MARDREN-433964 format. One record per residue: z, x, y of N, C-alpha, C, O in turn. Coordinates in pm, 1 decimal. Example, Ala and Ser with C-alpha at 12.3 -4.5 7.8 and 13.67 -1.06 7.14 Angstrom:
+----------+----------+----------+----------+----------+----------+----------+----------+----------+----------+----------+----------+
|      n_z |      n_x |      n_y |     ca_z |     ca_x |     ca_y |      c_z |      c_x |      c_y |      o_z |      o_x |      o_y |
+----------+----------+----------+----------+----------+----------+----------+----------+----------+----------+----------+----------+
|    780.0 |   1319.0 |   -569.0 |    780.0 |   1230.0 |   -450.0 |    780.0 |   1320.0 |   -330.0 |    846.5 |   1423.6 |   -331.9 |
|    708.0 |   1285.0 |   -225.0 |    714.0 |   1367.0 |   -106.0 |    787.0 |   1290.0 |      3.0 |    803.9 |   1340.9 |    113.8 |
+----------+----------+----------+----------+----------+----------+----------+----------+----------+----------+----------+----------+
This chain:
+----------+----------+----------+----------+----------+----------+----------+----------+----------+----------+----------+----------+
|      n_z |      n_x |      n_y |     ca_z |     ca_x |     ca_y |      c_z |      c_x |      c_y |      o_z |      o_x |      o_y |
+----------+----------+----------+----------+----------+----------+----------+----------+----------+----------+----------+----------+
|   1123.5 |   8578.4 |   6175.3 |   1254.0 |   8640.5 |   6137.2 |   1245.5 |   8557.5 |   5993.0 |   1181.5 |   8465.1 |   5942.8 |
|   1341.9 |   8642.0 |   5962.5 |   1416.2 |   8622.6 |   5796.0 |   1563.2 |   8527.3 |   5830.2 |   1637.6 |   8512.2 |   5927.1 |
|   1554.3 |   8475.5 |   5690.1 |   1684.5 |   8343.1 |   5676.4 |   1776.7 |   8404.9 |   5552.8 |   1723.7 |   8396.6 |   5442.0 |
|   1888.8 |   8456.8 |   5557.6 |   1926.9 |   8478.4 |   5460.6 |   2039.5 |   8335.2 |   5402.4 |   2092.6 |   8252.5 |   5476.5 |
|   2049.3 |   8342.0 |   5267.8 |   2105.5 |   8245.8 |   5179.3 |   2219.2 |   8257.0 |   5139.9 |   2207.0 |   8269.6 |   5018.1 |
|   2323.2 |   8260.5 |   5164.6 |   2477.9 |   8244.5 |   5098.8 |   2529.3 |   8147.9 |   5048.0 |   2573.7 |   8046.6 |   5102.0 |
|   2524.1 |   8181.2 |   4924.5 |   2590.2 |   8009.6 |   4859.1 |   2751.1 |   7988.6 |   4890.4 |   2799.4 |   7875.4 |   4886.4 |
|   2833.6 |   8108.7 |   4923.0 |   2992.3 |   8077.4 |   4979.2 |   3036.7 |   8035.4 |   5057.6 |   3145.1 |   7979.3 |   5073.5 |
|   2885.6 |   8077.3 |   5172.4 |   2943.9 |   8023.7 |   5341.0 |   2911.1 |   7882.4 |   5323.8 |   2988.6 |   7791.2 |   5352.7 |
|   2772.7 |   7864.4 |   5267.4 |   2748.7 |   7718.9 |   5240.9 |   2832.0 |   7612.4 |   5169.3 |   2829.8 |   7494.9 |   5206.0 |
|   2909.4 |   7658.1 |   5060.9 |   3023.5 |   7594.8 |   5012.3 |   3149.0 |   7551.9 |   5090.8 |   3212.4 |   7446.3 |   5092.0 |
|   3167.1 |   7696.1 |   5171.0 |   3249.2 |   7670.6 |   5287.0 |   3195.7 |   7520.3 |   5388.6 |   3230.6 |   7402.2 |   5391.9 |
|   3119.9 |   7583.6 |   5443.8 |   3033.2 |   7472.2 |   5496.6 |   3106.6 |   7337.6 |   5464.4 |   3197.0 |   7272.5 |   5516.7 |
|   3010.7 |   7323.9 |   5333.6 |   3001.7 |   7148.5 |   5282.5 |   3205.0 |   7162.4 |   5272.5 |   3265.0 |   7170.5 |   5379.7 |
|   3269.7 |   7163.1 |   5166.3 |   3393.2 |   7197.8 |   5188.5 |   3469.4 |   7116.4 |   5303.9 |   3537.0 |   7013.8 |   5296.2 |
|   3423.4 |   7225.6 |   5452.4 |   3449.4 |   7162.3 |   5550.7 |   3409.7 |   7015.5 |   5599.7 |   3484.4 |   6926.6 |   5640.5 |
|   3294.9 |   7015.5 |   5586.9 |   3265.5 |   6899.7 |   5633.4 |   3337.3 |   6787.7 |   5549.1 |   3411.4 |   6701.3 |   5595.9 |
|   3305.3 |   6802.6 |   5427.2 |   3393.9 |   6677.6 |   5311.4 |   3566.1 |   6636.5 |   5361.1 |   3625.9 |   6530.7 |   5341.2 |
|   3618.5 |   6771.1 |   5435.8 |   3728.9 |   6771.1 |   5422.4 |   3812.2 |   6704.7 |   5593.9 |   3924.7 |   6684.4 |   5639.4 |
|   3678.6 |   6694.1 |   5632.6 |   3682.8 |   6585.2 |   5764.0 |   3678.7 |   6710.8 |   5882.3 |   3731.1 |   6676.8 |   5988.3 |
|   3630.8 |   6832.8 |   5879.3 |   3590.2 |   6928.9 |   5958.4 |   3701.6 |   7016.1 |   6005.4 |   3680.9 |   7093.4 |   6098.9 |
|   3865.9 |   7006.9 |   5924.1 |   3913.6 |   7054.7 |   5948.9 |   3887.3 |   7221.6 |   5952.3 |   3784.0 |   7253.7 |   5893.5 |
|   3969.6 |   7341.2 |   6015.8 |   3952.7 |   7416.8 |   5985.4 |   4035.4 |   7529.9 |   5892.8 |   4158.2 |   7522.8 |   5896.5 |
|   3994.9 |   7597.6 |   5838.9 |   4063.4 |   7637.5 |   5754.9 |   4072.1 |   7799.1 |   5783.6 |   3977.4 |   7862.2 |   5830.4 |
|   4218.0 |   7866.0 |   5744.2 |   4197.7 |   8018.2 |   5798.1 |   4074.0 |   8088.1 |   5772.9 |   3988.7 |   8045.6 |   5695.1 |
|   4064.1 |   8195.3 |   5838.6 |   3941.4 |   8250.3 |   5855.2 |   3982.5 |   8389.1 |   5835.8 |   4074.6 |   8408.4 |   5915.2 |
|   3958.8 |   8495.9 |   5768.4 |   3944.6 |   8605.3 |   5694.6 |   3997.0 |   8734.5 |   5803.1 |   3891.5 |   8769.9 |   5855.9 |
|   4057.0 |   8780.3 |   5833.5 |   4029.4 |   8866.9 |   5922.4 |   4097.7 |   9035.7 |   5851.1 |   4210.4 |   9072.4 |   5818.0 |
|   3965.6 |   9100.1 |   5852.4 |   3967.7 |   9233.8 |   5756.3 |   4076.8 |   9337.4 |   5902.3 |   4081.9 |   9325.6 |   6024.7 |
|   4151.4 |   9438.6 |   5794.6 |   4217.1 |   9511.5 |   5849.5 |   4194.7 |   9635.5 |   5723.5 |   4167.7 |   9635.5 |   5603.4 |
|   4226.4 |   9747.4 |   5840.6 |   4215.5 |   9888.1 |   5769.4 |   4402.5 |   9975.5 |   5743.5 |   4414.5 |  10054.6 |   5837.0 |
|   4461.3 |   9977.4 |   5702.3 |   4602.1 |  10013.4 |   5685.4 |   4578.6 |  10188.3 |   5645.3 |   4498.8 |  10204.3 |   5553.0 |
|   4628.1 |  10295.0 |   5693.8 |   4647.8 |  10373.3 |   5686.9 |   4773.8 |  10477.5 |   5756.0 |   4822.9 |  10458.2 |   5867.3 |
|   4811.2 |  10587.8 |   5664.8 |   4955.7 |  10633.7 |   5695.1 |   4896.3 |  10780.5 |   5807.6 |   4791.4 |  10838.3 |   5779.2 |
|   4954.0 |  10809.2 |   5891.4 |   4952.6 |  10906.0 |   5991.4 |   5091.1 |  11014.0 |   6020.7 |   5176.6 |  11022.8 |   6108.8 |
|   5070.8 |  11059.9 |   5942.0 |   5198.8 |  11174.7 |   5942.3 |   5333.8 |  11075.4 |   5998.6 |   5271.9 |  10971.3 |   5976.7 |
|   5418.7 |  11043.4 |   6033.3 |   5556.5 |  10951.7 |   6019.2 |   5506.7 |  10793.4 |   6054.6 |   5599.0 |  10713.7 |   6070.8 |
|   5370.2 |  10741.8 |   6067.8 |   5388.7 |  10638.2 |   6141.8 |   5234.4 |  10581.7 |   6027.0 |   5131.1 |  10640.0 |   5993.9 |
|   5285.2 |  10456.9 |   5999.6 |   5135.0 |  10354.8 |   5964.0 |   5064.3 |  10345.1 |   6071.7 |   5140.6 |  10356.3 |   6167.7 |
|   4909.1 |  10323.2 |   6119.7 |   4839.5 |  10241.4 |   6175.1 |   4754.4 |  10158.9 |   6060.1 |   4711.0 |  10194.6 |   5950.5 |
|   4747.5 |  10004.1 |   6147.8 |   4683.9 |   9895.6 |   6104.7 |   4556.1 |   9857.0 |   6209.9 |   4590.9 |   9880.6 |   6325.6 |
|   4500.5 |   9835.7 |   6206.5 |   4371.6 |   9771.0 |   6244.9 |   4306.7 |   9697.3 |   6215.5 |   4225.3 |   9728.4 |   6128.5 |
|   4304.3 |   9557.6 |   6270.2 |   4254.7 |   9476.5 |   6215.4 |   4185.5 |   9413.2 |   6345.0 |   4229.5 |   9391.0 |   6457.8 |
|   3993.4 |   9381.6 |   6254.0 |   3877.9 |   9294.5 |   6363.8 |   3934.3 |   9167.6 |   6385.9 |   4007.8 |   9102.0 |   6312.1 |
|   3881.4 |   9137.2 |   6518.9 |   3919.4 |   9022.7 |   6571.7 |   3836.4 |   9006.7 |   6703.4 |   3882.9 |   9002.5 |   6817.3 |
|   3716.6 |   8999.2 |   6670.0 |   3592.6 |   9004.3 |   6727.7 |   3581.4 |   8901.8 |   6828.5 |   3643.1 |   8807.3 |   6779.3 |
|   3532.6 |   8861.9 |   6955.2 |   3575.7 |   8791.6 |   7005.5 |   3660.6 |   8699.2 |   7041.3 |   3630.2 |   8598.8 |   7105.7 |
|   3813.0 |   8738.2 |   6986.9 |   3921.0 |   8670.1 |   7021.8 |   4001.5 |   8706.1 |   7147.9 |   4032.8 |   8822.7 |   7171.8 |
|   4038.7 |   8589.3 |   7238.9 |   4115.8 |   8633.2 |   7344.6 |   4234.7 |   8728.2 |   7355.3 |   4299.1 |   8724.4 |   7250.4 |
|   4264.1 |   8775.6 |   7406.0 |   4404.4 |   8834.1 |   7386.5 |   4540.2 |   8798.9 |   7397.6 |   4652.7 |   8835.0 |   7363.1 |
|   4466.9 |   8693.9 |   7474.7 |   4655.4 |   8579.7 |   7483.2 |   4655.0 |   8525.1 |   7364.0 |   4750.2 |   8483.2 |   7298.3 |
|   4542.1 |   8527.6 |   7339.2 |   4510.2 |   8422.6 |   7189.2 |   4659.3 |   8478.0 |   7074.3 |   4738.8 |   8391.0 |   7038.6 |
|   4677.1 |   8610.2 |   7032.9 |   4687.7 |   8675.9 |   6956.8 |   4858.5 |   8671.9 |   6960.9 |   4908.4 |   8698.2 |   7070.3 |
|   4949.5 |   8640.7 |   6849.3 |   5070.7 |   8681.3 |   6841.8 |   5112.6 |   8735.1 |   6738.1 |   5093.0 |   8674.0 |   6633.1 |
|   5199.9 |   8896.4 |   6732.5 |   5225.4 |   8952.3 |   6624.1 |   5367.6 |   8888.9 |   6632.6 |   5412.8 |   8811.7 |   6717.2 |
|   5438.9 |   8955.1 |   6496.5 |   5532.7 |   8894.7 |   6475.6 |   5622.9 |   8960.2 |   6399.3 |   5555.9 |   9018.2 |   6313.9 |
|   5757.4 |   8987.5 |   6379.2 |   5838.2 |   9063.5 |   6275.1 |   5926.5 |   8923.7 |   6260.8 |   5974.7 |   8866.7 |   6358.6 |
|   5938.2 |   8884.4 |   6145.4 |   6069.4 |   8866.3 |   6086.5 |   6128.7 |   8895.4 |   5989.4 |   6075.5 |   8859.3 |   5884.5 |
|   6238.4 |   8958.0 |   5980.6 |   6286.2 |   9022.2 |   5867.5 |   6223.6 |   9159.5 |   5830.2 |   6224.2 |   9262.7 |   5897.4 |
|   6174.6 |   9139.4 |   5719.2 |   6041.9 |   9210.9 |   5632.2 |   5920.1 |   9174.9 |   5639.7 |   5831.5 |   9232.0 |   5576.1 |
|   5893.9 |   9047.8 |   5740.1 |   5714.3 |   9015.6 |   5678.1 |   5682.3 |   9016.9 |   5816.6 |   5777.8 |   9004.7 |   5893.3 |
|   5538.9 |   9032.2 |   5877.9 |   5481.5 |   9070.3 |   5963.5 |   5356.0 |   8957.9 |   5978.6 |   5291.0 |   8921.4 |   5880.7 |
|   5344.5 |   8934.7 |   6042.8 |   5259.4 |   8791.9 |   6099.8 |   5147.7 |   8832.5 |   6180.5 |   5192.8 |   8885.6 |   6282.0 |
|   5042.7 |   8831.5 |   6180.9 |   4935.1 |   8871.4 |   6340.3 |   4871.6 |   8707.9 |   6280.7 |   4845.5 |   8688.6 |   6162.0 |
|   4855.4 |   8603.7 |   6387.6 |   4804.2 |   8528.2 |   6364.4 |   4719.0 |   8509.7 |   6534.9 |   4772.1 |   8508.6 |   6645.9 |
|   4592.0 |   8498.8 |   6502.7 |   4470.4 |   8466.0 |   6671.8 |   4455.8 |   8328.0 |   6661.0 |   4524.3 |   8262.6 |   6582.4 |
|   4360.0 |   8271.5 |   6744.2 |   4291.6 |   8161.5 |   6725.3 |   4178.9 |   8205.5 |   6832.6 |   4183.0 |   8277.0 |   6932.7 |
|   4076.2 |   8131.9 |   6768.8 |   3900.5 |   8171.6 |   6858.0 |   3874.1 |   8038.7 |   6908.1 |   3889.1 |   7954.5 |   6819.5 |
|   3848.8 |   8003.5 |   6990.9 |   3828.0 |   7859.3 |   7025.3 |   3667.8 |   7862.5 |   7006.6 |   3600.0 |   7964.7 |   7016.6 |
|   3615.6 |   7725.3 |   6975.9 |   3416.5 |   7723.0 |   6939.4 |   3403.8 |   7666.2 |   7122.1 |   3461.1 |   7580.6 |   7189.5 |
|   3324.9 |   7741.5 |   7140.4 |   3248.5 |   7716.9 |   7282.6 |   3236.5 |   7548.0 |   7308.7 |   3234.2 |   7454.9 |   7228.1 |
|   3232.4 |   7550.1 |   7404.8 |   3152.7 |   7418.8 |   7478.3 |   3066.6 |   7367.0 |   7514.1 |   3068.7 |   7390.5 |   7634.9 |
|   2944.3 |   7278.9 |   7484.8 |   2819.4 |   7275.8 |   7496.7 |   2836.6 |   7165.3 |   7585.5 |   2892.8 |   7094.2 |   7502.2 |
|   2833.5 |   7099.1 |   7680.3 |   2778.6 |   6974.8 |   7706.6 |   2658.2 |   6966.5 |   7730.8 |   2592.5 |   7040.3 |   7804.3 |
|   2615.5 |   6857.4 |   7657.7 |   2476.2 |   6821.1 |   7728.1 |   2362.2 |   6832.2 |   7627.1 |   2252.3 |   6776.8 |   7628.1 |
|   2438.2 |   6953.7 |   7502.9 |   2310.1 |   6985.2 |   7410.6 |   2378.4 |   7005.6 |   7275.9 |   2492.9 |   7033.1 |   7239.8 |
|   2252.6 |   6979.2 |   7211.4 |   2349.8 |   7020.0 |   7060.5 |   2294.3 |   7149.7 |   6995.8 |   2202.8 |   7227.2 |   7023.8 |
|   2403.7 |   7139.6 |   6880.8 |   2442.2 |   7277.9 |   6862.7 |   2279.1 |   7260.3 |   6749.1 |   2238.5 |   7153.1 |   6704.1 |
|   2202.0 |   7421.6 |   6723.0 |   2046.9 |   7429.9 |   6649.4 |   2108.2 |   7554.3 |   6484.7 |   2055.2 |   7547.2 |   6373.7 |
|   2230.4 |   7657.1 |   6522.8 |   2299.2 |   7695.3 |   6472.8 |   2401.4 |   7733.9 |   6533.8 |   2410.6 |   7791.4 |   6642.3 |
|   2501.7 |   7691.6 |   6440.8 |   2660.7 |   7741.4 |   6438.6 |   2684.8 |   7855.1 |   6382.2 |   2775.0 |   7816.1 |   6308.1 |
|   2672.0 |   7995.1 |   6352.9 |   2772.9 |   8091.5 |   6236.4 |   2879.6 |   8166.1 |   6285.3 |   2975.9 |   8194.7 |   6214.1 |
|   2871.8 |   8192.3 |   6376.2 |   3002.6 |   8265.2 |   6444.7 |   3134.0 |   8212.8 |   6407.4 |   3141.9 |   8110.2 |   6474.9 |
|   3229.5 |   8222.2 |   6347.0 |   3361.1 |   8129.0 |   6312.7 |   3423.9 |   8125.2 |   6423.6 |   3400.8 |   8192.4 |   6524.1 |
|   3539.2 |   8012.4 |   6400.2 |   3611.3 |   7968.0 |   6478.2 |   3732.3 |   7906.2 |   6410.7 |   3743.3 |   7883.3 |   6290.2 |
|   3833.2 |   7879.5 |   6518.3 |   3948.5 |   7850.0 |   6410.5 |   4016.3 |   7998.1 |   6429.3 |   3988.0 |   8095.7 |   6498.7 |
|   4144.3 |   7961.0 |   6311.3 |   4277.1 |   8049.9 |   6295.3 |   4239.7 |   8140.7 |   6215.6 |   4163.6 |   8123.8 |   6120.4 |
|   4298.1 |   8257.9 |   6253.8 |   4332.9 |   8369.5 |   6196.5 |   4491.0 |   8410.1 |   6149.6 |   4587.7 |   8419.7 |   6225.2 |
|   4489.3 |   8428.8 |   6019.7 |   4695.2 |   8496.5 |   5985.9 |   4647.4 |   8538.7 |   5895.4 |   4572.3 |   8493.5 |   5809.1 |
|   4700.1 |   8646.8 |   5917.6 |   4797.4 |   8814.2 |   5848.9 |   4883.6 |   8786.1 |   5818.1 |   4919.4 |   8709.6 |   5907.6 |
|   5012.9 |   8791.1 |   5696.9 |   5085.9 |   8865.3 |   5701.3 |   5163.6 |   8961.0 |   5558.9 |   5174.1 |   8926.1 |   5441.3 |
|   5202.3 |   9071.6 |   5616.9 |   5241.5 |   9152.0 |   5536.9 |   5399.4 |   9209.6 |   5516.0 |   5451.8 |   9247.4 |   5620.8 |
|   5458.6 |   9217.8 |   5427.8 |   5570.8 |   9285.1 |   5380.6 |   5588.0 |   9410.0 |   5399.8 |   5531.8 |   9510.1 |   5355.2 |
|   5672.9 |   9392.9 |   5472.2 |   5743.3 |   9558.8 |   5551.8 |   5827.6 |   9592.6 |   5432.3 |   5899.4 |   9509.8 |   5376.2 |
|   5811.6 |   9759.6 |   5383.7 |   5924.4 |   9824.0 |   5303.0 |   6021.2 |   9802.7 |   5450.5 |   6008.0 |   9761.5 |   5565.7 |
|   6167.4 |   9884.5 |   5322.4 |   6271.0 |   9906.1 |   5433.9 |   6263.2 |  10013.9 |   5497.6 |   6334.9 |  10033.2 |   5595.8 |
|   6171.8 |  10107.2 |   5452.8 |   6065.9 |  10275.3 |   5540.8 |   6026.2 |  10273.9 |   5637.1 |   5970.9 |  10368.5 |   5693.3 |
|   6056.6 |  10097.5 |   5707.0 |   5988.9 |  10127.2 |   5847.4 |   6081.5 |  10062.6 |   5923.8 |   6160.7 |   9979.8 |   5878.8 |
|   6073.0 |  10105.8 |   6066.2 |   6121.4 |  10075.7 |   6195.7 |   6056.1 |   9958.7 |   6262.2 |   5959.5 |   9964.8 |   6338.1 |
|   6130.0 |   9835.5 |   6218.8 |   6020.1 |   9743.5 |   6226.0 |   6025.1 |   9698.6 |   6408.4 |   5932.6 |   9646.9 |   6471.1 |
|   6209.6 |   9751.0 |   6481.1 |   6220.1 |   9715.8 |   6601.9 |   6126.9 |   9873.1 |   6667.1 |   6167.2 |   9941.8 |   6760.9 |
|   6047.1 |   9888.8 |   6616.8 |   5938.6 |  10045.8 |   6729.3 |   5803.7 |  10024.7 |   6716.1 |   5732.2 |  10119.6 |   6748.4 |
|   5725.5 |   9877.6 |   6658.7 |   5622.2 |   9877.1 |   6623.3 |   5527.8 |   9840.0 |   6749.3 |   5539.2 |   9754.3 |   6836.9 |
|   5455.4 |   9913.3 |   6730.2 |   5371.4 |   9821.5 |   6920.4 |   5197.1 |   9803.7 |   6816.0 |   5155.1 |   9820.8 |   6701.6 |
|   5141.7 |   9752.7 |   6971.6 |   5054.3 |   9696.5 |   6957.0 |   4945.6 |   9730.4 |   7068.3 |   4972.0 |   9759.0 |   7185.1 |
|   4818.5 |   9722.1 |   7011.4 |   4725.0 |   9727.6 |   7150.8 |   4601.1 |   9687.1 |   7124.8 |   4570.8 |   9732.0 |   7014.2 |
|   4498.3 |   9613.9 |   7178.6 |   4421.0 |   9540.2 |   7175.9 |   4293.4 |   9538.5 |   7254.3 |   4291.6 |   9485.1 |   7365.2 |
|   4176.8 |   9599.1 |   7198.3 |   4105.0 |   9677.0 |   7278.4 |   3933.8 |   9656.9 |   7218.8 |   3930.3 |   9701.3 |   7104.1 |
|   3825.0 |   9615.6 |   7253.0 |   3738.8 |   9609.7 |   7200.2 |   3726.9 |   9517.5 |   7045.1 |   3670.8 |   9549.1 |   6940.2 |
|   3787.0 |   9421.6 |   7073.5 |   3819.3 |   9361.3 |   6950.8 |   3851.8 |   9365.6 |   6835.4 |   3813.4 |   9290.1 |   6746.1 |
|   3925.7 |   9454.4 |   6827.2 |   4020.6 |   9570.0 |   6734.9 |   4187.9 |   9567.1 |   6763.1 |   4239.5 |   9632.5 |   6853.8 |
|   4264.1 |   9479.7 |   6669.4 |   4416.9 |   9508.4 |   6760.0 |   4429.4 |   9584.1 |   6685.3 |   4369.1 |   9575.0 |   6578.4 |
|   4519.2 |   9696.6 |   6715.1 |   4578.4 |   9830.8 |   6651.6 |   4725.1 |   9819.8 |   6676.9 |   4768.2 |   9828.1 |   6791.9 |
|   4815.9 |   9798.6 |   6558.0 |   4914.0 |   9807.9 |   6541.6 |   5013.5 |   9991.1 |   6503.0 |   4969.5 |  10057.8 |   6409.4 |
|   5089.1 |  10024.8 |   6552.7 |   5182.5 |  10139.1 |   6490.8 |   5310.5 |  10070.9 |   6487.6 |   5376.2 |   9993.4 |   6557.1 |
|   5320.9 |  10160.0 |   6329.2 |   5458.8 |  10134.0 |   6274.5 |   5524.9 |  10253.1 |   6252.4 |   5468.0 |  10333.3 |   6178.3 |
|   5639.7 |  10285.5 |   6302.9 |   5710.7 |  10344.9 |   6308.5 |   5712.2 |  10432.9 |   6107.5 |   5624.2 |  10387.7 |   6034.2 |
|   5787.4 |  10520.3 |   6057.0 |   5862.4 |  10489.1 |   5947.0 |   6005.2 |  10577.3 |   6019.1 |   6014.4 |  10657.9 |   6111.7 |
|   6098.5 |  10519.3 |   5930.6 |   6269.6 |  10564.4 |   5949.8 |   6285.0 |  10662.1 |   5920.3 |   6255.4 |  10686.0 |   5803.3 |
|   6330.7 |  10759.2 |   5991.6 |   6389.4 |  10955.1 |   5917.0 |   6392.4 |  10889.7 |   5801.3 |   6293.6 |  10884.9 |   5728.1 |
|   6542.2 |  10814.4 |   5763.8 |   6531.9 |  10842.2 |   5588.6 |   6454.8 |  10790.5 |   5515.1 |   6488.4 |  10772.2 |   5398.1 |
|   6328.0 |  10751.1 |   5560.9 |   6179.0 |  10715.9 |   5478.1 |   6095.4 |  10844.6 |   5437.3 |   6030.5 |  10871.7 |   5336.3 |
|   6124.1 |  10918.3 |   5563.4 |   6051.7 |  11061.0 |   5577.0 |   6074.0 |  11175.7 |   5445.0 |   6180.2 |  11179.6 |   5382.9 |
|   5962.3 |  11263.0 |   5415.1 |   5958.9 |  11325.6 |   5285.2 |   6047.3 |  11427.1 |   5317.3 |   6052.2 |  11454.4 |   5437.3 |
|   6099.2 |  11473.3 |   5263.1 |   6204.6 |  11599.4 |   5299.2 |   6241.7 |  11711.5 |   5164.4 |   6264.1 |  11684.1 |   5046.5 |
|   6239.3 |  11795.9 |   5208.3 |   6243.5 |  11910.8 |   5091.9 |   6378.6 |  11903.2 |   5052.6 |   6468.0 |  11863.8 |   5127.5 |
|   6397.5 |  11947.0 |   4915.7 |   6507.7 |  11954.1 |   4822.0 |   6533.9 |  12034.3 |   4819.5 |   6439.6 |  12103.6 |   4781.2 |
|   6692.9 |  12141.2 |   4854.8 |   6683.1 |  12291.4 |   4791.6 |   6743.4 |  12286.5 |   4629.8 |   6827.8 |  12213.1 |   4578.5 |
|   6667.2 |  12389.9 |   4578.1 |   6722.5 |  12426.4 |   4431.1 |   6798.9 |  12515.4 |   4441.9 |   6767.8 |  12575.6 |   4544.6 |
|   6869.2 |  12553.5 |   4403.3 |   7009.8 |  12701.1 |   4373.2 |   6953.5 |  12685.8 |   4181.1 |   6886.9 |  12619.9 |   4101.2 |
|   7006.6 |  12755.5 |   4191.3 |   7050.6 |  12833.4 |   4046.6 |   7146.0 |  12888.0 |   3990.9 |   7234.7 |  12918.1 |   4070.8 |
|   7168.0 |  12916.2 |   3878.2 |   7318.3 |  12896.1 |   3843.9 |   7421.7 |  12818.1 |   3789.4 |   7344.7 |  12745.9 |   3726.1 |
|   7518.1 |  12778.7 |   3765.1 |   7607.0 |  12634.4 |   3747.3 |   7653.9 |  12624.3 |   3895.9 |   7714.6 |  12695.5 |   3975.9 |
|   7565.3 |  12436.1 |   3892.0 |   7634.2 |  12422.5 |   4045.4 |   7804.7 |  12442.8 |   4074.7 |   7874.9 |  12473.3 |   3978.2 |
|   7854.3 |  12428.8 |   4181.2 |   7976.9 |  12427.1 |   4263.2 |   8103.4 |  12310.6 |   4169.3 |   8218.3 |  12321.5 |   4126.6 |
|   7992.0 |  12199.3 |   4173.9 |   8107.2 |  12056.1 |   4072.7 |   8121.2 |  12118.2 |   3987.5 |   8243.0 |  12125.0 |   3970.6 |
|   8049.5 |  12199.0 |   3882.5 |   8120.9 |  12121.7 |   3761.4 |   8167.3 |  12278.8 |   3735.4 |   8218.6 |  12289.3 |   3624.0 |
|   8162.5 |  12414.8 |   3815.2 |   8223.6 |  12551.1 |   3837.7 |   8400.6 |  12503.8 |   3829.0 |   8495.6 |  12563.0 |   3777.8 |
|   8392.4 |  12368.4 |   3905.0 |   8544.0 |  12347.0 |   3920.0 |   8594.1 |  12302.7 |   3798.0 |   8709.3 |  12338.1 |   3773.0 |
|   8525.3 |  12220.8 |   3700.0 |   8542.3 |  12129.0 |   3601.1 |   8546.0 |  12263.3 |   3474.0 |   8623.9 |  12247.7 |   3380.1 |
|   8486.5 |  12350.4 |   3477.5 |   8499.5 |  12431.0 |   3356.3 |   8609.4 |  12520.3 |   3408.3 |   8666.1 |  12559.2 |   3306.1 |
|   8666.8 |  12571.0 |   3508.0 |   8742.7 |  12654.8 |   3547.1 |   8908.1 |  12572.0 |   3530.1 |   9010.7 |  12631.8 |   3562.4 |
+----------+----------+----------+----------+----------+----------+----------+----------+----------+----------+----------+----------+
């Protein structure tokens, strides 16, 4: 069995030990893409109980919170504990072109999926092009 050394993970562990074992916020990797008239956000939250996931919108701020509890092992000591536990938090600033009232969320196989619809006024539209003198300028010229 090979063991790898990640200096950043080790630094996080040492910093946590020095600060009294307080758990810092954990990273929550996300993918975000536009699919037609909606944005789709997928956040990886493996091993998270869906009941501990909280998604809310306050004005133009979308917040995703989750908590992963450390398993309790009575009568035994840890030999290795690499799976992260603690609090997860991500915040996103929503533009005025999204319908925050119609956001929907689904959690399946450790992935939280949010569908964020675009408002009709933010949807792309075609502008008609006319030729000749515009009608409002004809009134001025005449």
